[in-house]
C-alpha positions as CSV (number, residue, x, y, z in Angstrom):
1,M,-91.4,55.5,-12.1
2,Q,-89.5,53.9,-9.3
3,Q,-86.9,51.4,-10.5
4,L,-87.1,49.1,-7.6
5,E,-87.5,45.3,-7.3
6,K,-90.6,44.1,-9.2
7,P,-93.4,43.2,-6.8
8,D,-95.2,39.9,-6.3
9,V,-98.4,39.1,-8.2
10,V,-100.6,41.1,-5.8
11,P,-98.6,43.9,-4.1
12,H,-99.6,44.8,-0.5
13,R,-101.3,48.2,-0.3
14,K,-102.8,49.9,2.8
15,R,-106.5,50.4,2.4
16,L,-107.3,54.1,2.1
17,F,-111.0,54.2,1.6
18,S,-114.1,52.0,2.2
19,G,-117.2,51.3,0.3
20,K,-117.7,53.2,-3.0
21,R,-114.7,55.4,-2.2
22,W,-112.5,52.3,-2.3
23,F,-113.8,51.6,-5.9
24,A,-113.0,55.2,-6.9
25,F,-109.5,54.7,-5.5
26,L,-109.1,51.4,-7.4
27,L,-110.0,53.2,-10.7
28,V,-107.4,55.9,-10.0
29,M,-104.7,53.3,-9.2
30,G,-105.8,50.9,-11.9
31,S,-103.0,51.4,-14.4
32,L,-100.3,51.2,-11.7
33,L,-101.8,48.1,-10.0
34,G,-102.4,46.5,-13.4
35,A,-98.7,46.9,-14.3
36,S,-97.8,45.4,-10.9
37,L,-100.1,42.5,-11.5
38,L,-98.2,41.7,-14.7
39,A,-94.9,41.3,-12.8
40,L,-93.6,38.1,-11.4
41,S,-90.1,37.8,-10.0
42,G,-88.8,40.5,-12.3
43,F,-90.7,39.4,-15.4
44,Q,-92.9,42.1,-17.0
45,H,-95.2,41.4,-19.9
46,N,-97.4,43.0,-22.5
47,V,-100.3,40.9,-23.6
48,S,-101.5,43.0,-26.4
49,R,-100.3,40.7,-29.1
50,A,-98.4,37.9,-27.4
51,A,-94.8,38.8,-27.9
52,Q,-91.9,40.4,-26.1
53,A,-88.2,40.8,-26.8
54,S,-85.0,42.8,-26.4
55,L,-82.4,43.4,-29.0
56,P,-81.1,40.0,-30.2
57,G,-77.4,40.0,-31.0
58,S,-76.8,43.5,-29.8
59,S,-73.9,42.4,-27.6
60,G,-72.5,40.1,-30.2
61,T,-74.6,37.1,-29.2
62,T,-76.3,34.9,-31.8
63,P,-80.0,34.2,-31.2
64,T,-80.7,30.5,-30.5
65,Q,-83.3,29.5,-33.1
66,T,-85.5,26.4,-32.4
67,S,-88.5,27.0,-34.7
68,Q,-89.0,27.3,-38.4
69,Q,-92.3,29.2,-38.5
70,A,-93.3,32.4,-36.6
71,N,-95.8,31.6,-33.9
72,S,-97.1,33.4,-30.8
73,L,-94.3,34.2,-28.4
74,I,-94.1,35.2,-24.8
75,L,-90.9,37.0,-23.9
76,F,-89.2,37.6,-20.6
77,E,-86.8,40.3,-19.5
78,T,-84.6,39.4,-16.5
79,Y,-81.7,41.3,-14.9
80,E,-78.2,40.5,-13.7
81,S,-76.5,43.6,-12.5
82,T,-76.3,45.8,-15.7
83,I,-76.9,42.8,-18.0
84,I,-80.4,42.3,-19.5
85,H,-81.3,38.8,-20.5
86,I,-84.2,38.1,-22.9
87,T,-85.9,34.8,-23.5
88,A,-88.6,34.2,-26.1
89,R,-90.8,31.1,-25.6
90,S,-93.4,29.6,-27.9
91,T,-97.0,29.3,-26.7
92,R,-97.2,26.0,-28.6
93,D,-94.8,24.0,-26.3
94,G,-93.1,26.5,-24.0
95,K,-89.7,25.9,-25.6
96,V,-87.2,28.6,-26.1
97,A,-87.4,30.1,-29.6
98,W,-84.4,32.4,-29.2
99,T,-82.4,34.2,-26.5
100,S,-80.3,37.3,-26.2
101,S,-78.3,39.3,-23.6
102,H,-77.0,42.8,-23.6
103,Q,-74.7,44.5,-21.1
104,Y,-75.0,48.3,-20.4
105,E,-72.5,50.8,-19.0
106,H,-73.7,51.7,-15.5
107,A,-74.7,55.3,-16.3
108,D,-76.5,54.2,-19.4
109,Y,-78.3,51.4,-17.5
110,I,-79.8,53.7,-14.8
111,A,-80.9,56.3,-17.4
112,R,-83.2,53.6,-19.0
113,G,-86.3,52.2,-17.3
114,N,-86.6,48.4,-16.8
115,G,-89.5,46.3,-18.1
116,I,-90.4,45.2,-21.6
117,S,-93.4,45.9,-23.8
118,Y,-94.2,44.6,-27.2
119,A,-96.7,44.0,-30.1
120,Q,-96.5,40.9,-32.4
121,A,-97.8,41.2,-35.9
122,G,-97.3,37.9,-37.8
123,D,-93.6,37.2,-38.2
124,E,-92.5,40.6,-36.8
125,I,-92.3,41.8,-33.2
126,F,-92.1,45.4,-32.2
127,F,-90.8,45.9,-28.7
128,I,-89.2,48.2,-26.2
129,S,-86.5,47.2,-23.8
130,K,-84.3,49.7,-21.9
131,C,-85.8,52.6,-23.8
132,Q,-84.9,51.2,-27.2
133,L,-87.6,50.4,-29.9
134,N,-86.8,47.4,-32.1
135,A,-88.3,45.4,-34.9
136,V,-87.2,41.8,-35.1
137,N,-88.1,38.6,-36.9
138,A,-90.2,36.6,-34.6
139,T,-88.8,33.2,-35.7
140,S,-85.1,34.0,-35.6
141,G,-84.9,37.1,-33.4
142,T,-82.9,38.8,-36.2
143,V,-82.9,42.6,-36.0
144,I,-84.8,44.4,-38.8
145,W,-84.3,47.9,-37.4
146,Q,-83.8,49.7,-34.0
147,K,-84.4,53.1,-32.6
148,D,-82.9,54.6,-29.4
149,L,-85.6,56.6,-27.6
150,L,-83.2,58.2,-25.0
151,Q,-82.6,61.7,-26.5
152,A,-79.9,64.3,-25.8
153,G,-80.5,66.2,-22.6
154,Q,-82.7,63.5,-21.1
155,T,-81.5,61.9,-17.9
156,F,-84.1,59.1,-17.9
157,C,-86.7,57.6,-20.2
158,E,-89.3,54.8,-19.7
159,Y,-91.8,53.5,-22.2
160,T,-94.5,51.1,-21.0
161,K,-96.8,50.4,-23.9
162,V,-96.4,49.5,-27.6
163,L,-99.3,49.5,-30.1
164,F,-99.2,48.5,-33.8
165,D,-101.7,49.6,-36.5
166,A,-101.0,47.1,-39.3
167,E,-103.4,48.8,-41.7
168,F,-101.4,52.0,-41.7
169,D,-98.0,50.5,-40.7
170,R,-97.6,52.7,-37.7
171,I,-96.2,52.0,-34.2
172,Y,-97.2,54.0,-31.1
173,V,-95.3,53.9,-27.8
174,V,-96.3,55.5,-24.5
175,G,-94.0,56.6,-21.7
176,A,-92.2,59.5,-20.0
177,V,-88.9,61.3,-19.9
178,S,-87.0,63.4,-17.4
179,T,-84.2,66.0,-17.5
180,E,-83.6,66.1,-13.8
181,T,-80.9,64.4,-11.7
182,L,-81.7,60.9,-10.7
183,T,-81.6,59.6,-7.2
184,E,-79.6,56.3,-7.0
185,Y,-79.8,53.9,-4.2
186,P,-76.7,52.0,-2.9
187,V,-76.6,48.3,-3.7
188,N,-74.1,45.5,-3.1
189,P,-71.6,44.8,-5.8
190,G,-73.1,42.8,-8.7
191,E,-76.7,43.7,-7.8
192,Q,-79.1,45.5,-10.1
193,P,-78.8,49.3,-9.9
194,L,-81.8,51.0,-8.3
195,V,-83.0,54.6,-9.1
196,Q,-86.0,56.8,-8.3
197,L,-87.2,59.1,-11.0
198,P,-88.1,62.8,-10.0
199,S,-91.8,63.5,-10.1
200,T,-91.5,66.3,-12.7
201,S,-91.1,64.0,-15.7
202,Q,-93.0,64.6,-18.9
203,P,-95.3,62.1,-20.6
204,R,-94.7,61.1,-24.2
205,L,-96.7,59.4,-27.0
206,L,-94.5,58.7,-30.0
207,A,-95.4,57.4,-33.5
208,F,-93.1,55.5,-35.9
209,Q,-93.2,54.0,-39.3
210,G,-93.4,50.2,-38.9
211,S,-91.3,49.3,-41.9
212,T,-88.4,51.7,-41.3
213,G,-88.6,52.9,-37.7
214,R,-88.7,56.5,-38.8
215,Q,-90.3,58.8,-36.2
216,L,-93.5,60.5,-37.4
217,W,-94.6,62.7,-34.5
218,Q,-94.8,63.0,-30.7
219,N,-97.5,64.1,-28.3
220,T,-96.5,65.5,-24.9
221,S,-99.9,65.8,-23.3
222,I,-101.0,62.1,-22.9
223,G,-100.4,60.5,-19.6
224,V,-99.3,61.9,-16.2
225,V,-96.4,61.5,-13.7
226,I,-97.3,61.7,-10.0
227,D,-94.7,61.3,-7.2
228,G,-92.3,59.4,-9.4
229,F,-94.9,56.9,-10.8
230,L,-95.9,56.9,-14.5
231,F,-99.7,56.5,-15.0
232,T,-101.0,55.6,-18.4
233,A,-104.6,55.2,-19.5
234,D,-106.0,52.5,-21.7
235,F,-105.1,52.8,-25.4
236,A,-106.7,51.3,-28.5
237,V,-105.9,51.6,-32.1
238,D,-108.2,51.0,-35.1
239,R,-108.2,52.2,-38.7
240,G,-105.6,54.9,-38.2
241,I,-107.2,56.4,-35.0
242,I,-105.8,56.2,-31.4
243,Y,-108.4,56.1,-28.6
244,T,-107.5,57.0,-25.1
245,T,-108.3,59.5,-22.3
246,K,-106.7,62.8,-21.5
247,S,-105.3,61.5,-18.3
248,P,-105.5,58.2,-16.4
249,I,-106.4,60.1,-13.2
250,V,-109.9,60.9,-12.1
251,K,-109.3,64.2,-10.3
252,T,-111.5,66.2,-12.7
253,A,-114.4,65.3,-15.0
254,D,-112.3,66.0,-18.0
255,D,-109.4,63.7,-17.0
256,R,-111.0,60.4,-18.1
257,R,-113.0,61.8,-21.0
258,L,-112.6,59.5,-24.1
259,I,-110.7,61.2,-26.9
260,A,-109.6,60.2,-30.4
261,L,-106.3,61.2,-31.9
262,D,-105.3,61.2,-35.6
263,G,-102.7,58.5,-36.1
264,Q,-101.2,60.5,-38.9
265,N,-100.2,63.5,-36.8
266,G,-101.2,62.9,-33.2
267,Q,-103.8,65.7,-33.3
268,L,-107.1,65.6,-31.5
269,L,-110.0,64.5,-33.7
270,W,-112.8,64.5,-31.2
271,Q,-113.7,64.1,-27.5
272,D,-116.7,62.3,-26.0
273,Q,-119.6,64.8,-25.6
274,R,-121.7,62.6,-23.4
275,P,-122.1,64.4,-20.1
276,G,-120.6,62.8,-17.0
277,E,-119.2,59.7,-18.8
278,E,-115.6,59.1,-17.8
279,S,-114.0,56.1,-19.6
280,M,-112.4,53.4,-17.4
281,S,-111.9,50.7,-20.1
282,L,-111.9,50.8,-23.9
283,I,-111.4,48.7,-27.0
284,A,-111.9,49.4,-30.7
285,G,-112.5,47.4,-33.9
286,D,-114.1,47.7,-37.3
287,G,-114.6,51.5,-37.0
288,I,-116.3,51.5,-33.6
289,V,-114.8,52.3,-30.2
290,Y,-116.3,50.6,-27.1
291,T,-116.0,52.1,-23.6
292,L,-117.0,51.3,-20.1
293,S,-117.5,54.6,-18.4
294,A,-118.2,55.7,-14.8
295,L,-120.5,58.4,-13.5
296,F,-118.9,60.0,-10.4
297,S,-120.7,61.8,-7.5
298,A,-120.5,65.5,-7.3
299,D,-117.7,65.3,-4.7
300,R,-115.9,62.7,-6.9
301,Q,-115.5,60.4,-3.8
302,S,-117.9,57.7,-5.1
303,I,-119.2,56.1,-8.3
304,E,-122.9,56.2,-8.9
305,G,-123.0,54.0,-12.0
306,F,-121.4,52.5,-15.1
307,T,-122.3,52.7,-18.8
308,L,-121.2,50.4,-21.6
309,A,-121.4,52.0,-25.0
310,G,-120.4,51.8,-28.6
311,L,-119.3,55.1,-30.4
312,Q,-118.7,55.7,-34.1
313,G,-114.9,55.8,-34.4
314,T,-114.4,58.8,-36.7
315,S,-116.9,61.1,-34.9
316,G,-117.6,59.9,-31.4
317,T,-121.3,59.7,-32.2
318,P,-123.0,57.3,-29.8
319,L,-124.4,54.2,-31.5
320,W,-125.8,52.4,-28.5
321,S,-125.4,52.3,-24.7
322,H,-126.5,50.3,-21.7
323,P,-126.2,50.8,-17.9
324,L,-124.0,48.1,-16.4
325,K,-124.7,47.2,-12.8
326,T,-121.2,46.7,-11.3
327,D,-119.1,48.0,-8.4
328,A,-115.8,48.1,-10.3
329,S,-114.4,48.5,-13.8
330,S,-113.6,45.6,-16.1
331,P,-111.4,45.0,-19.1
332,L,-113.2,44.7,-22.4
333,I,-112.5,42.1,-25.0
334,I,-113.9,41.4,-28.5
335,T,-114.5,37.9,-29.9
336,Q,-117.0,36.4,-32.5
337,H,-118.7,39.8,-33.1
338,T,-119.3,40.0,-29.3
339,L,-118.2,42.6,-26.8
340,V,-117.5,40.8,-23.5
341,V,-117.3,42.5,-20.1
342,Q,-117.4,41.3,-16.4
343,S,-119.5,42.9,-13.6
344,F,-118.5,42.8,-10.0
345,T,-120.7,43.2,-6.9
346,Q,-118.8,43.5,-3.7
347,T,-120.0,41.5,-0.7
348,A,-119.7,42.3,2.9
349,V,-116.4,40.5,2.9
350,Q,-113.5,42.7,1.6
351,G,-112.1,41.2,-1.6
352,T,-115.0,38.9,-2.3
353,Y,-117.1,39.6,-5.3
354,H,-120.1,38.2,-7.0
355,I,-119.0,38.0,-10.7
356,Q,-121.1,37.9,-13.8
357,L,-120.1,37.7,-17.5
358,H,-122.0,39.7,-20.2
359,G,-121.8,39.7,-24.0
360,Y,-123.2,42.3,-26.4
361,D,-123.6,42.4,-30.2
362,L,-121.0,44.8,-31.5
363,E,-123.3,46.8,-33.8
364,T,-126.6,46.8,-32.0
365,G,-125.6,46.5,-28.4
366,S,-128.2,43.8,-27.8
367,Q,-127.2,41.3,-25.1
368,T,-126.2,37.9,-26.5
369,L,-124.4,36.3,-23.5
370,F,-124.9,36.0,-19.8
371,S,-123.1,33.8,-17.3
372,N,-123.3,33.8,-13.5
373,I,-119.8,33.0,-12.3
374,G,-120.7,33.3,-8.6
375,L,-118.7,34.3,-5.5
376,V,-114.9,34.7,-5.9
377,Q,-112.6,35.4,-3.0
378,N,-109.4,37.6,-3.1
379,H,-110.3,38.9,-6.5
380,V,-108.8,42.1,-7.9
381,P,-111.2,43.6,-10.5
382,V,-108.5,45.7,-12.3
383,A,-106.3,42.7,-13.0
384,P,-106.1,41.9,-16.7
385,T,-107.2,38.3,-16.3
386,I,-109.7,37.7,-19.1
387,A,-109.1,36.3,-22.6
388,A,-111.2,34.7,-25.4
389,D,-111.0,32.6,-28.5
390,S,-113.7,31.8,-31.1
391,S,-115.4,29.4,-28.7
392,N,-114.9,30.4,-25.1
393,V,-114.1,33.1,-22.6
394,Y,-111.4,32.3,-20.1
395,L,-111.2,33.9,-16.6
396,A,-108.5,33.9,-13.9
397,L,-110.5,34.0,-10.7
398,G,-109.0,35.1,-7.3
399,G,-105.5,34.7,-8.7
400,T,-105.7,30.9,-8.2
401,E,-108.3,29.3,-10.6
402,V,-109.1,29.4,-14.3
403,E,-112.6,28.9,-15.7
404,A,-113.8,28.6,-19.3
405,I,-117.3,29.9,-20.3
406,Q,-118.8,28.8,-23.6
407,L,-119.8,31.7,-25.9
408,S,-122.7,29.7,-27.3
409,D,-124.7,29.3,-24.1
410,G,-122.8,31.0,-21.2
411,K,-122.3,27.6,-19.5
412,M,-119.1,26.6,-17.8
413,L,-117.0,24.3,-19.9
414,W,-114.3,23.5,-17.3
415,K,-112.7,24.9,-14.2
416,T,-109.2,24.1,-13.0
417,G,-107.9,23.2,-9.6
418,T,-106.1,25.7,-7.4
419,F,-102.8,27.2,-8.6
420,G,-100.4,29.1,-6.3
421,S,-100.6,32.7,-7.7
422,I,-101.6,33.4,-11.3
423,G,-100.1,36.5,-13.0
424,G,-99.8,37.9,-16.5
425,P,-99.5,37.5,-19.4
426,F,-102.9,35.7,-19.3
427,Q,-103.8,34.9,-23.0
428,V,-105.0,32.4,-25.5
429,A,-102.9,31.3,-28.4
430,D,-102.1,28.1,-30.4
431,G,-105.0,26.3,-28.6
432,H,-103.5,27.0,-25.1
433,V,-104.4,29.3,-22.2
434,T,-101.1,30.6,-20.9
435,F,-100.1,32.4,-17.8
436,L,-97.4,32.6,-15.1
437,N,-97.9,30.8,-11.8
438,R,-95.8,31.1,-8.6
439,D,-96.0,28.0,-6.4
440,A,-95.7,27.8,-2.6
441,A,-91.9,27.5,-2.9
442,R,-92.0,30.8,-4.9
443,A,-90.8,29.1,-8.0
444,V,-92.2,30.7,-11.2
445,F,-93.6,28.6,-14.0
446,L,-95.0,29.4,-17.5
447,V,-98.1,27.3,-17.6
448,A,-100.3,26.3,-20.6
449,L,-103.7,24.7,-20.3
450,E,-105.5,22.9,-23.1
451,A,-108.2,25.4,-24.2
452,R,-110.6,22.5,-24.9
453,D,-110.6,20.9,-21.5
454,G,-108.4,22.8,-19.0
455,S,-105.8,20.1,-18.6
456,V,-102.2,21.1,-18.2
457,A,-100.6,20.9,-21.7
458,W,-97.1,21.8,-20.5
459,Q,-95.3,24.0,-17.9
460,Q,-91.8,25.4,-17.9
461,Q,-90.0,26.8,-14.9
462,I,-88.6,30.2,-15.6
463,G,-87.6,31.5,-12.2
């Protein structure tokens, strides 16, 4: 967990492997690279439920309210020395809904990780900024409750994911803590402090009551810290059960085995008994958990195949499964009783993939959608650049284009011209496909396309 300057949309990385070994490496690095792809000029986002925020009014400021009804929000955290600035923008028109700033003492600032994560549920937002969990009113930014996650004896904490289970009124947060001395880098006066976390930090999965913020339990075995970087696997929550893997790393066959935890106490309910299936992507809904899993070679240096499956949520019993011909993992999304997944076939040109879109019936697993997207250059398969509404699936391709595919027949509805560099959050809300775009002059814009035809509805410069 290196608290250094946030990277560009696609960070430069030296290629370590080739062929199928490269795909195995991408899977290992997926969660770290995915987090990097969600960063643009210091803005970090969580697209789970379209909202982010920091503590409004915590430094005596009054939130600026410009809307009367709660709507889908996109929130940004920016930094000025030890001051955190939060801006919440509406996906309807890109206008500021409310703003807030908070200044920290130097020692307190460096003890808390940067970045912001959230979940929006109607007119409430649950979010973490600087290691503090908060519940606020989405319309006004008014604080409902707050919970400091930095505990006595800890020298550092960082939480990177927030999930909300509305049915059971429970919030789950994922991160890591440390008790070792931090290494701080010298900076010029007025610049943001920089620290590097020791590699011996401990992972944390915490549960809280949504209505009050009361902590319910903690699990210290989910996630892993390697050389100062926090890795977290995919998480999904449905009907009081948390689905994830033992570890995001693929060192052993057990690391990426799908597991289910009881949301009431954090205890293990079951683990996937299918031999050789290691979960790379997952999503859950209506009592079923869906997973895209990989079958590794005996030496774990290559991937021999992928399987898409639906498992009964309370027991892990397989309901259906299909092999998926792909060279890399894909995020999973659910829309209109359809499980949607991409497949990637690498060409002879590094970074160029033949991409296809597939849809499957949630209960039976029968294929209901197919679309041949074609060749895409400079594409990163682990990037979270797929979203859907009740009519279409939207894809960000090669970091520069957006394409809409109709769910009814798999045909392309529209395709945009070329953008500079597309980053997260990539999502659909209020009839708009929204994302961040950095132009050739490195200015950052929040862009909204009309979901019906791909035309630009609005754009707001934010950096």
